Biopython code that builds the backbone (N, CA, C, O; Angstrom):
import numpy as np
from Bio.PDB.StructureBuilder import StructureBuilder

atoms = [
    (1, "MET", "N", (-51.970, 10.787, 33.764)),
    (1, "MET", "CA", (-51.393, 10.750, 32.433)),
    (1, "MET", "C", (-49.886, 10.866, 32.586)),
    (1, "MET", "O", (-49.382, 11.750, 33.277)),
    (2, "ALA", "N", (-49.185, 9.967, 31.936)),
    (2, "ALA", "CA", (-47.725, 9.972, 31.980)),
    (2, "ALA", "C", (-47.206, 10.476, 30.633)),
    (2, "ALA", "O", (-47.423, 9.844, 29.600)),
    (3, "PHE", "N", (-46.526, 11.611, 30.655)),
    (3, "PHE", "CA", (-45.898, 12.159, 29.458)),
    (3, "PHE", "C", (-44.502, 11.557, 29.390)),
    (3, "PHE", "O", (-43.658, 11.849, 30.237)),
    (4, "ILE", "N", (-44.254, 10.721, 28.388)),
    (4, "ILE", "CA", (-43.026, 9.937, 28.341)),
    (4, "ILE", "C", (-42.225, 10.258, 27.083)),
    (4, "ILE", "O", (-42.764, 10.327, 25.978)),
    (5, "HIS", "N", (-40.942, 10.450, 27.280)),
    (5, "HIS", "CA", (-40.023, 10.688, 26.163)),
    (5, "HIS", "C", (-38.970, 9.589, 26.141)),
    (5, "HIS", "O", (-38.327, 9.317, 27.155)),
    (6, "ALA", "N", (-38.798, 8.965, 24.996)),
    (6, "ALA", "CA", (-37.708, 8.005, 24.816)),
    (6, "ALA", "C", (-36.662, 8.671, 23.934)),
    (6, "ALA", "O", (-36.932, 9.032, 22.788)),
    (7, "GLY", "N", (-35.479, 8.826, 24.480)),
    (7, "GLY", "CA", (-34.399, 9.475, 23.748)),
    (7, "GLY", "C", (-33.545, 8.474, 22.998)),
    (7, "GLY", "O", (-33.635, 7.266, 23.215)),
    (8, "GLU", "N", (-32.726, 8.994, 22.121)),
    (8, "GLU", "CA", (-31.828, 8.163, 21.318)),
    (8, "GLU", "C", (-30.946, 7.273, 22.201)),
    (8, "GLU", "O", (-30.684, 6.121, 21.855)),
    (9, "GLN", "N", (-30.492, 7.804, 23.335)),
    (9, "GLN", "CA", (-29.627, 7.058, 24.252)),
    (9, "GLN", "C", (-30.352, 5.856, 24.873)),
    (9, "GLN", "O", (-29.702, 4.901, 25.298)),
    (10, "ASP", "N", (-31.678, 5.893, 24.928)),
    (10, "ASP", "CA", (-32.441, 4.788, 25.512)),
    (10, "ASP", "C", (-32.370, 3.517, 24.671)),
    (10, "ASP", "O", (-32.544, 2.416, 25.192)),
    (11, "GLU", "N", (-32.117, 3.666, 23.393)),
    (11, "GLU", "CA", (-32.035, 2.502, 22.513)),
    (11, "GLU", "C", (-30.830, 1.624, 22.837)),
    (11, "GLU", "O", (-30.799, 0.456, 22.450)),
    (12, "ALA", "N", (-29.838, 2.170, 23.543)),
    (12, "ALA", "CA", (-28.647, 1.402, 23.923)),
    (12, "ALA", "C", (-28.874, 0.587, 25.195)),
    (12, "ALA", "O", (-28.070, -0.286, 25.525)),
    (13, "VAL", "N", (-29.965, 0.869, 25.909)),
    (13, "VAL", "CA", (-30.288, 0.169, 27.152)),
    (13, "VAL", "C", (-31.165, -1.036, 26.817)),
    (13, "VAL", "O", (-32.056, -0.924, 25.976)),
    (14, "PRO", "N", (-30.935, -2.179, 27.452)),
    (14, "PRO", "CA", (-31.810, -3.337, 27.195)),
    (14, "PRO", "C", (-33.283, -2.975, 27.437)),
    (14, "PRO", "O", (-33.624, -2.396, 28.469)),
    (15, "THR", "N", (-34.138, -3.319, 26.490)),
    (15, "THR", "CA", (-35.550, -2.948, 26.552)),
    (15, "THR", "C", (-36.206, -3.434, 27.839)),
    (15, "THR", "O", (-37.014, -2.721, 28.433)),
    (16, "LYS", "N", (-35.866, -4.627, 28.265)),
    (16, "LYS", "CA", (-36.456, -5.187, 29.492)),
    (16, "LYS", "C", (-36.143, -4.309, 30.699)),
    (16, "LYS", "O", (-36.993, -4.136, 31.573)),
    (17, "ALA", "N", (-34.941, -3.756, 30.757)),
    (17, "ALA", "CA", (-34.557, -2.872, 31.870)),
    (17, "ALA", "C", (-35.372, -1.585, 31.839)),
    (17, "ALA", "O", (-35.816, -1.108, 32.884)),
    (18, "LEU", "N", (-35.576, -1.015, 30.643)),
    (18, "LEU", "CA", (-36.402, 0.192, 30.519)),
    (18, "LEU", "C", (-37.838, -0.088, 30.925)),
    (18, "LEU", "O", (-38.449, 0.694, 31.653)),
    (19, "GLU", "N", (-38.371, -1.199, 30.454)),
    (19, "GLU", "CA", (-39.739, -1.596, 30.809)),
    (19, "GLU", "C", (-39.905, -1.667, 32.322)),
    (19, "GLU", "O", (-40.827, -1.084, 32.891)),
    (20, "THR", "N", (-38.997, -2.390, 32.954)),
    (20, "THR", "CA", (-39.078, -2.587, 34.402)),
    (20, "THR", "C", (-39.024, -1.262, 35.138)),
    (20, "THR", "O", (-39.811, -1.028, 36.055)),
    (21, "LYS", "N", (-38.110, -0.398, 34.747)),
    (21, "LYS", "CA", (-37.977, 0.908, 35.408)),
    (21, "LYS", "C", (-39.235, 1.750, 35.195)),
    (21, "LYS", "O", (-39.730, 2.372, 36.135)),
    (22, "MET", "N", (-39.754, 1.773, 33.962)),
    (22, "MET", "CA", (-40.963, 2.543, 33.678)),
    (22, "MET", "C", (-42.147, 2.024, 34.484)),
    (22, "MET", "O", (-42.903, 2.809, 35.057)),
    (23, "VAL", "N", (-42.309, 0.713, 34.529)),
    (23, "VAL", "CA", (-43.421, 0.125, 35.273)),
    (23, "VAL", "C", (-43.312, 0.479, 36.751)),
    (23, "VAL", "O", (-44.316, 0.832, 37.370)),
    (24, "LYS", "N", (-42.129, 0.394, 37.324)),
    (24, "LYS", "CA", (-41.930, 0.748, 38.738)),
    (24, "LYS", "C", (-42.295, 2.207, 38.989)),
    (24, "LYS", "O", (-42.978, 2.515, 39.966)),
    (25, "ILE", "N", (-41.849, 3.097, 38.123)),
    (25, "ILE", "CA", (-42.144, 4.523, 38.288)),
    (25, "ILE", "C", (-43.643, 4.786, 38.135)),
    (25, "ILE", "O", (-44.221, 5.548, 38.910)),
    (26, "LEU", "N", (-44.272, 4.161, 37.141)),
    (26, "LEU", "CA", (-45.707, 4.356, 36.939)),
    (26, "LEU", "C", (-46.521, 3.838, 38.120)),
    (26, "LEU", "O", (-47.478, 4.485, 38.546)),
    (27, "LYS", "N", (-46.149, 2.685, 38.646)),
    (27, "LYS", "CA", (-46.844, 2.151, 39.819)),
    (27, "LYS", "C", (-46.656, 3.075, 41.021)),
    (27, "LYS", "O", (-47.600, 3.337, 41.767)),
    (28, "TRP", "N", (-45.437, 3.563, 41.199)),
    (28, "TRP", "CA", (-45.150, 4.480, 42.311)),
    (28, "TRP", "C", (-45.998, 5.746, 42.192)),
    (28, "TRP", "O", (-46.603, 6.189, 43.169)),
    (29, "ALA", "N", (-46.037, 6.328, 40.986)),
    (29, "ALA", "CA", (-46.811, 7.556, 40.778)),
    (29, "ALA", "C", (-48.305, 7.298, 40.963)),
    (29, "ALA", "O", (-49.011, 8.130, 41.535)),
    (30, "ALA", "N", (-48.787, 6.160, 40.487)),
    (30, "ALA", "CA", (-50.203, 5.817, 40.655)),
    (30, "ALA", "C", (-50.548, 5.682, 42.136)),
    (30, "ALA", "O", (-51.587, 6.164, 42.587)),
    (31, "LYS", "N", (-49.674, 5.025, 42.882)),
    (31, "LYS", "CA", (-49.911, 4.861, 44.317)),
    (31, "LYS", "C", (-49.939, 6.217, 45.023)),
    (31, "LYS", "O", (-50.798, 6.468, 45.867)),
    (32, "LYS", "N", (-48.987, 7.093, 44.668)),
    (32, "LYS", "CA", (-48.942, 8.434, 45.262)),
    (32, "LYS", "C", (-50.219, 9.222, 44.993)),
    (32, "LYS", "O", (-50.616, 10.065, 45.797)),
    (33, "ASN", "N", (-50.864, 8.943, 43.854)),
    (33, "ASN", "CA", (-52.071, 9.671, 43.459)),
    (33, "ASN", "C", (-53.340, 8.841, 43.648)),
    (33, "ASN", "O", (-54.410, 9.206, 43.161)),
    (34, "ASN", "N", (-53.206, 7.720, 44.362)),
    (34, "ASN", "CA", (-54.346, 6.880, 44.703)),
    (34, "ASN", "C", (-55.205, 6.523, 43.485)),
    (34, "ASN", "O", (-56.422, 6.712, 43.489)),
    (35, "THR", "N", (-54.544, 6.005, 42.444)),
    (35, "THR", "CA", (-55.259, 5.615, 41.230)),
    (35, "THR", "C", (-54.679, 4.324, 40.672)),
    (35, "THR", "O", (-53.547, 3.948, 40.973)),
    (36, "ARG", "N", (-55.467, 3.670, 39.868)),
    (36, "ARG", "CA", (-54.998, 2.506, 39.128)),
    (36, "ARG", "C", (-55.206, 2.733, 37.633)),
    (36, "ARG", "O", (-55.172, 1.792, 36.840)),
    (37, "ASN", "N", (-55.421, 3.987, 37.264)),
    (37, "ASN", "CA", (-55.641, 4.373, 35.866)),
    (37, "ASN", "C", (-54.420, 5.112, 35.345)),
    (37, "ASN", "O", (-53.991, 6.104, 35.935)),
    (38, "ILE", "N", (-53.858, 4.632, 34.242)),
    (38, "ILE", "CA", (-52.649, 5.220, 33.658)),
    (38, "ILE", "C", (-52.880, 5.437, 32.165)),
    (38, "ILE", "O", (-53.369, 4.549, 31.465)),
    (39, "ILE", "N", (-52.526, 6.619, 31.693)),
    (39, "ILE", "CA", (-52.534, 6.904, 30.259)),
    (39, "ILE", "C", (-51.102, 7.220, 29.853)),
    (39, "ILE", "O", (-50.477, 8.119, 30.415)),
    (40, "LEU", "N", (-50.582, 6.481, 28.876)),
    (40, "LEU", "CA", (-49.232, 6.709, 28.369)),
    (40, "LEU", "C", (-49.311, 7.657, 27.179)),
    (40, "LEU", "O", (-50.076, 7.425, 26.243)),
    (41, "HIS", "N", (-48.524, 8.718, 27.217)),
    (41, "HIS", "CA", (-48.514, 9.697, 26.131)),
    (41, "HIS", "C", (-47.074, 9.967, 25.709)),
    (41, "HIS", "O", (-46.243, 10.353, 26.531)),
    (42, "SER", "N", (-46.782, 9.766, 24.429)),
    (42, "SER", "CA", (-45.445, 10.048, 23.902)),
    (42, "SER", "C", (-45.289, 11.554, 23.774)),
    (42, "SER", "O", (-46.029, 12.215, 23.046)),
    (43, "PHE", "N", (-44.309, 12.080, 24.499)),
    (43, "PHE", "CA", (-44.101, 13.531, 24.555)),
    (43, "PHE", "C", (-42.674, 13.829, 24.117)),
    (43, "PHE", "O", (-41.817, 14.146, 24.942)),
    (44, "ALA", "N", (-42.423, 13.728, 22.825)),
    (44, "ALA", "CA", (-41.050, 13.822, 22.330)),
    (44, "ALA", "C", (-40.772, 15.071, 21.509)),
    (44, "ALA", "O", (-39.620, 15.312, 21.148)),
    (45, "HIS", "N", (-41.762, 15.856, 21.207)),
    (45, "HIS", "CA", (-41.551, 16.934, 20.252)),
    (45, "HIS", "C", (-40.669, 18.071, 20.765)),
    (45, "HIS", "O", (-40.221, 18.888, 19.960)),
    (46, "LEU", "N", (-40.405, 18.158, 22.047)),
    (46, "LEU", "CA", (-39.557, 19.227, 22.573)),
    (46, "LEU", "C", (-38.125, 18.761, 22.852)),
    (46, "LEU", "O", (-37.273, 19.563, 23.236)),
    (47, "ALA", "N", (-37.871, 17.502, 22.666)),
    (47, "ALA", "CA", (-36.577, 16.940, 23.042)),
    (47, "ALA", "C", (-35.518, 17.141, 21.963)),
    (47, "ALA", "O", (-35.830, 17.311, 20.785)),
    (48, "GLY", "N", (-34.265, 17.118, 22.395)),
    (48, "GLY", "CA", (-33.142, 17.261, 21.472)),
    (48, "GLY", "C", (-32.904, 16.021, 20.629)),
    (48, "GLY", "O", (-32.593, 16.121, 19.442)),
    (49, "THR", "N", (-33.049, 14.853, 21.240)),
    (49, "THR", "CA", (-32.904, 13.589, 20.501)),
    (49, "THR", "C", (-34.138, 12.740, 20.756)),
    (49, "THR", "O", (-34.799, 12.856, 21.788)),
    (50, "LYS", "N", (-34.428, 11.891, 19.793)),
    (50, "LYS", "CA", (-35.583, 11.007, 19.912)),
    (50, "LYS", "C", (-35.176, 9.596, 19.522)),
    (50, "LYS", "O", (-34.371, 9.388, 18.614)),
    (51, "ALA", "N", (-35.749, 8.634, 20.230)),
    (51, "ALA", "CA", (-35.561, 7.232, 19.851)),
    (51, "ALA", "C", (-36.353, 6.968, 18.575)),
    (51, "ALA", "O", (-37.271, 7.714, 18.234)),
    (52, "ASP", "N", (-35.991, 5.912, 17.886)),
    (52, "ASP", "CA", (-36.732, 5.503, 16.705)),
    (52, "ASP", "C", (-38.196, 5.279, 17.098)),
    (52, "ASP", "O", (-38.459, 4.664, 18.132)),
    (53, "PRO", "N", (-39.149, 5.759, 16.302)),
    (53, "PRO", "CA", (-40.568, 5.598, 16.650)),
    (53, "PRO", "C", (-40.985, 4.146, 16.880)),
    (53, "PRO", "O", (-41.813, 3.873, 17.749)),
    (54, "HIS", "N", (-40.426, 3.221, 16.117)),
    (54, "HIS", "CA", (-40.772, 1.812, 16.303)),
    (54, "HIS", "C", (-40.299, 1.303, 17.662)),
    (54, "HIS", "O", (-40.995, 0.526, 18.315)),
    (55, "PHE", "N", (-39.123, 1.740, 18.081)),
    (55, "PHE", "CA", (-38.591, 1.384, 19.401)),
    (55, "PHE", "C", (-39.520, 1.905, 20.493)),
    (55, "PHE", "O", (-39.887, 1.174, 21.414)),
    (56, "THR", "N", (-39.895, 3.179, 20.378)),
    (56, "THR", "CA", (-40.735, 3.807, 21.393)),
    (56, "THR", "C", (-42.103, 3.145, 21.463)),
    (56, "THR", "O", (-42.590, 2.847, 22.554)),
    (57, "LYS", "N", (-42.719, 2.914, 20.328)),
    (57, "LYS", "CA", (-44.048, 2.297, 20.312)),
    (57, "LYS", "C", (-43.996, 0.892, 20.913)),
    (57, "LYS", "O", (-44.887, 0.517, 21.676)),
    (58, "GLU", "N", (-42.983, 0.125, 20.587)),
    (58, "GLU", "CA", (-42.833, -1.222, 21.154)),
    (58, "GLU", "C", (-42.665, -1.151, 22.669)),
    (58, "GLU", "O", (-43.245, -1.953, 23.402)),
    (59, "LEU", "N", (-41.874, -0.195, 23.133)),
    (59, "LEU", "CA", (-41.681, -0.001, 24.569)),
    (59, "LEU", "C", (-43.009, 0.336, 25.251)),
    (59, "LEU", "O", (-43.332, -0.229, 26.296)),
    (60, "PHE", "N", (-43.767, 1.243, 24.669)),
    (60, "PHE", "CA", (-45.075, 1.618, 25.219)),
    (60, "PHE", "C", (-45.999, 0.398, 25.279)),
    (60, "PHE", "O", (-46.672, 0.179, 26.286)),
    (61, "ASP", "N", (-46.032, -0.391, 24.209)),
    (61, "ASP", "CA", (-46.902, -1.567, 24.163)),
    (61, "ASP", "C", (-46.537, -2.563, 25.253)),
    (61, "ASP", "O", (-47.420, -3.134, 25.893)),
    (62, "LYS", "N", (-45.250, -2.774, 25.467)),
    (62, "LYS", "CA", (-44.801, -3.718, 26.496)),
    (62, "LYS", "C", (-45.120, -3.202, 27.899)),
    (62, "LYS", "O", (-45.537, -3.970, 28.766)),
    (63, "VAL", "N", (-44.926, -1.913, 28.118)),
    (63, "VAL", "CA", (-45.234, -1.323, 29.424)),
    (63, "VAL", "C", (-46.740, -1.386, 29.675)),
    (63, "VAL", "O", (-47.172, -1.716, 30.780)),
    (64, "GLU", "N", (-47.535, -1.071, 28.661)),
    (64, "GLU", "CA", (-48.993, -1.153, 28.811)),
    (64, "GLU", "C", (-49.415, -2.568, 29.189)),
    (64, "GLU", "O", (-50.228, -2.744, 30.096)),
    (65, "ALA", "N", (-48.885, -3.568, 28.518)),
    (65, "ALA", "CA", (-49.234, -4.960, 28.814)),
    (65, "ALA", "C", (-48.855, -5.342, 30.244)),
    (65, "ALA", "O", (-49.621, -6.008, 30.940)),
    (66, "ARG", "N", (-47.672, -4.915, 30.674)),
    (66, "ARG", "CA", (-47.236, -5.238, 32.041)),
    (66, "ARG", "C", (-48.099, -4.536, 33.083)),
    (66, "ARG", "O", (-48.390, -5.113, 34.131)),
    (67, "MET", "N", (-48.509, -3.312, 32.813)),
    (67, "MET", "CA", (-49.386, -2.602, 33.745)),
    (67, "MET", "C", (-50.745, -3.298, 33.829)),
    (67, "MET", "O", (-51.301, -3.451, 34.916)),
    (68, "LYS", "N", (-51.270, -3.713, 32.696)),
    (68, "LYS", "CA", (-52.553, -4.426, 32.694)),
    (68, "LYS", "C", (-52.437, -5.754, 33.445)),
    (68, "LYS", "O", (-53.352, -6.134, 34.175)),
    (69, "ASN", "N", (-51.319, -6.458, 33.270)),
    (69, "ASN", "CA", (-51.097, -7.721, 33.991)),
    (69, "ASN", "C", (-51.007, -7.512, 35.495)),
    (69, "ASN", "O", (-51.226, -8.445, 36.269)),
    (70, "ALA", "N", (-50.686, -6.292, 35.911)),
    (70, "ALA", "CA", (-50.600, -5.959, 37.332)),
    (70, "ALA", "C", (-51.903, -5.322, 37.833)),
    (70, "ALA", "O", (-51.922, -4.690, 38.889)),
    (71, "ALA", "N", (-52.986, -5.492, 37.072)),
    (71, "ALA", "CA", (-54.329, -5.034, 37.458)),
    (71, "ALA", "C", (-54.493, -3.511, 37.435)),
    (71, "ALA", "O", (-55.269, -2.963, 38.216)),
    (72, "TYR", "N", (-53.774, -2.832, 36.551)),
    (72, "TYR", "CA", (-53.973, -1.404, 36.322)),
    (72, "TYR", "C", (-54.771, -1.243, 35.035)),
    (72, "TYR", "O", (-54.661, -2.066, 34.126)),
    (73, "PHE", "N", (-55.573, -0.186, 34.956)),
    (73, "PHE", "CA", (-56.187, 0.175, 33.686)),
    (73, "PHE", "C", (-55.165, 1.054, 32.991)),
    (73, "PHE", "O", (-54.854, 2.143, 33.473)),
    (74, "CYS", "N", (-54.649, 0.602, 31.885)),
    (74, "CYS", "CA", (-53.604, 1.336, 31.178)),
    (74, "CYS", "C", (-53.955, 1.414, 29.702)),
    (74, "CYS", "O", (-54.356, 0.423, 29.092)),
    (75, "THR", "N", (-53.801, 2.597, 29.140)),
    (75, "THR", "CA", (-54.062, 2.810, 27.725)),
    (75, "THR", "C", (-53.061, 3.833, 27.198)),
    (75, "THR", "O", (-52.270, 4.388, 27.960)),
    (76, "GLN", "N", (-53.102, 4.076, 25.889)),
    (76, "GLN", "CA", (-52.183, 5.025, 25.256)),
    (76, "GLN", "C", (-52.970, 6.037, 24.428)),
    (76, "GLN", "O", (-54.035, 5.730, 23.893)),
    (77, "THR", "N", (-52.430, 7.236, 24.337)),
    (77, "THR", "CA", (-52.961, 8.193, 23.377)),
    (77, "THR", "C", (-52.493, 7.746, 21.993)),
    (77, "THR", "O", (-51.530, 6.985, 21.895)),
    (78, "PRO", "N", (-53.150, 8.201, 20.919)),
    (78, "PRO", "CA", (-52.700, 7.807, 19.577)),
    (78, "PRO", "C", (-51.229, 8.147, 19.377)),
    (78, "PRO", "O", (-50.808, 9.287, 19.577)),
    (79, "PHE", "N", (-50.461, 7.148, 18.981)),
    (79, "PHE", "CA", (-49.012, 7.302, 18.868)),
    (79, "PHE", "C", (-48.631, 7.920, 17.521)),
    (79, "PHE", "O", (-49.168, 7.542, 16.480)),
    (80, "GLY", "N", (-47.704, 8.872, 17.556)),
    (80, "GLY", "CA", (-47.176, 9.457, 16.329)),
    (80, "GLY", "C", (-47.941, 10.670, 15.833)),
    (80, "GLY", "O", (-47.680, 11.169, 14.738)),
    (81, "TYR", "N", (-48.883, 11.145, 16.630)),
    (81, "TYR", "CA", (-49.674, 12.304, 16.239)),
    (81, "TYR", "C", (-49.368, 13.463, 17.171)),
    (81, "TYR", "O", (-49.024, 13.259, 18.335)),
    (82, "PHE", "N", (-49.491, 14.673, 16.660)),
    (82, "PHE", "CA", (-49.413, 15.856, 17.507)),
    (82, "PHE", "C", (-50.814, 16.083, 18.042)),
    (82, "PHE", "O", (-51.741, 16.328, 17.270)),
    (83, "LEU", "N", (-50.977, 16.003, 19.348)),
    (83, "LEU", "CA", (-52.289, 16.113, 19.956)),
    (83, "LEU", "C", (-52.404, 17.401, 20.752)),
    (83, "LEU", "O", (-51.448, 17.834, 21.395)),
    (84, "ASP", "N", (-53.556, 17.993, 20.704)),
    (84, "ASP", "CA", (-53.860, 19.156, 21.529)),
    (84, "ASP", "C", (-54.585, 18.633, 22.760)),
    (84, "ASP", "O", (-55.768, 18.298, 22.693)),
    (85, "ILE", "N", (-53.878, 18.563, 23.882)),
    (85, "ILE", "CA", (-54.430, 17.970, 25.098)),
    (85, "ILE", "C", (-54.551, 19.052, 26.162)),
    (85, "ILE", "O", (-53.601, 19.782, 26.446)),
    (86, "ASN", "N", (-55.730, 19.135, 26.734)),
    (86, "ASN", "CA", (-55.975, 20.057, 27.833)),
    (86, "ASN", "C", (-55.968, 19.230, 29.112)),
    (86, "ASN", "O", (-56.874, 18.427, 29.337)),
    (87, "VAL", "N", (-54.959, 19.421, 29.946)),
    (87, "VAL", "CA", (-54.803, 18.618, 31.153)),
    (87, "VAL", "C", (-54.959, 19.509, 32.368)),
    (87, "VAL", "O", (-54.332, 20.564, 32.474)),
    (88, "GLN", "N", (-55.805, 19.067, 33.281)),
    (88, "GLN", "CA", (-55.933, 19.722, 34.573)),
    (88, "GLN", "C", (-55.562, 18.693, 35.622)),
    (88, "GLN", "O", (-56.144, 17.609, 35.667)),
    (89, "ALA", "N", (-54.607, 19.023, 36.459)),
    (89, "ALA", "CA", (-54.153, 18.082, 37.484)),
    (89, "ALA", "C", (-54.231, 18.748, 38.848)),
    (89, "ALA", "O", (-53.213, 19.121, 39.433)),
    (90, "PRO", "N", (-55.452, 18.891, 39.344)),
    (90, "PRO", "CA", (-55.587, 19.507, 40.668)),
    (90, "PRO", "C", (-55.111, 18.550, 41.748)),
    (90, "PRO", "O", (-54.986, 17.346, 41.526)),
    (91, "GLY", "N", (-54.854, 19.102, 42.900)),
    (91, "GLY", "CA", (-54.499, 18.238, 44.023)),
    (91, "GLY", "C", (-53.085, 18.430, 44.489)),
    (91, "GLY", "O", (-52.464, 19.470, 44.272)),
    (92, "VAL", "N", (-52.599, 17.411, 45.128)),
    (92, "VAL", "CA", (-51.287, 17.464, 45.760)),
    (92, "VAL", "C", (-50.173, 17.552, 44.719)),
    (92, "VAL", "O", (-50.379, 17.237, 43.547)),
    (93, "SER", "N", (-49.010, 17.979, 45.153)),
    (93, "SER", "CA", (-47.904, 18.196, 44.223)),
    (93, "SER", "C", (-47.430, 16.910, 43.541)),
    (93, "SER", "O", (-46.781, 16.981, 42.497)),
    (94, "GLN", "N", (-47.738, 15.747, 44.101)),
    (94, "GLN", "CA", (-47.324, 14.496, 43.473)),
    (94, "GLN", "C", (-48.024, 14.260, 42.141)),
    (94, "GLN", "O", (-47.658, 13.344, 41.404)),
    (95, "ALA", "N", (-49.020, 15.071, 41.826)),
    (95, "ALA", "CA", (-49.712, 14.931, 40.534)),
    (95, "ALA", "C", (-48.793, 15.344, 39.394)),
    (95, "ALA", "O", (-49.078, 15.051, 38.232)),
    (96, "ARG", "N", (-47.699, 16.019, 39.711)),
    (96, "ARG", "CA", (-46.751, 16.482, 38.690)),
    (96, "ARG", "C", (-45.360, 16.014, 39.091)),
    (96, "ARG", "O", (-44.714, 16.614, 39.950)),
    (97, "ILE", "N", (-44.909, 14.940, 38.464)),
    (97, "ILE", "CA", (-43.645, 14.304, 38.824)),
    (97, "ILE", "C", (-42.765, 14.189, 37.610)),
    (97, "ILE", "O", (-43.246, 13.868, 36.523)),
    (98, "PHE", "N", (-41.471, 14.447, 37.774)),
    (98, "PHE", "CA", (-40.514, 14.243, 36.705)),
    (98, "PHE", "C", (-39.519, 13.173, 37.149)),
    (98, "PHE", "O", (-38.929, 13.275, 38.224)),
    (99, "LYS", "N", (-39.337, 12.151, 36.323)),
    (99, "LYS", "CA", (-38.357, 11.097, 36.602)),
    (99, "LYS", "C", (-37.567, 10.844, 35.344)),
    (99, "LYS", "O", (-38.124, 10.832, 34.247)),
    (100, "GLU", "N", (-36.269, 10.641, 35.492)),
    (100, "GLU", "CA", (-35.414, 10.292, 34.356)),
    (100, "GLU", "C", (-34.826, 8.921, 34.613)),
    (100, "GLU", "O", (-34.317, 8.641, 35.699)),
    (101, "ILE", "N", (-34.903, 8.042, 33.571)),
    (101, "ILE", "CA", (-34.308, 6.718, 33.716)),
    (101, "ILE", "C", (-33.170, 6.539, 32.759)),
    (101, "ILE", "O", (-32.543, 5.480, 32.736)),
]
sb = StructureBuilder()
sb.init_structure("model")
sb.init_model(0)
sb.init_chain("A")
sb.init_seg("    ")
for serial, (resi, resn, name, xyz) in enumerate(atoms, 1):
    if name == "N":
        sb.init_residue(resn, " ", resi, " ")
    sb.init_atom(name, np.array(xyz, "f"), 0.0, 1.0, " ", f" {name:<3s}", serial, name[0])
structure = sb.get_structure()
């Protein structure tokens, strides 16, 4: 599961560049964890600034499509909702990665 935050500053970056960077990071993390399953989760409620929800949702949709085109199983949690998620990530430390783009 990828907890992703799109900040206000991300809206100034060309969307294609953000997509490419996100896809590269997701593929890298999937490879490190020996999986082809990715869940995208918008995790913005703790951040100081947030991108427009329409921008973020469009970015997620494009990244999901690109991951699927690369033979990954990729899906999203319901967008725009506060979700109570219980996550257990046993295993190697690569299961918990932070990347900023």
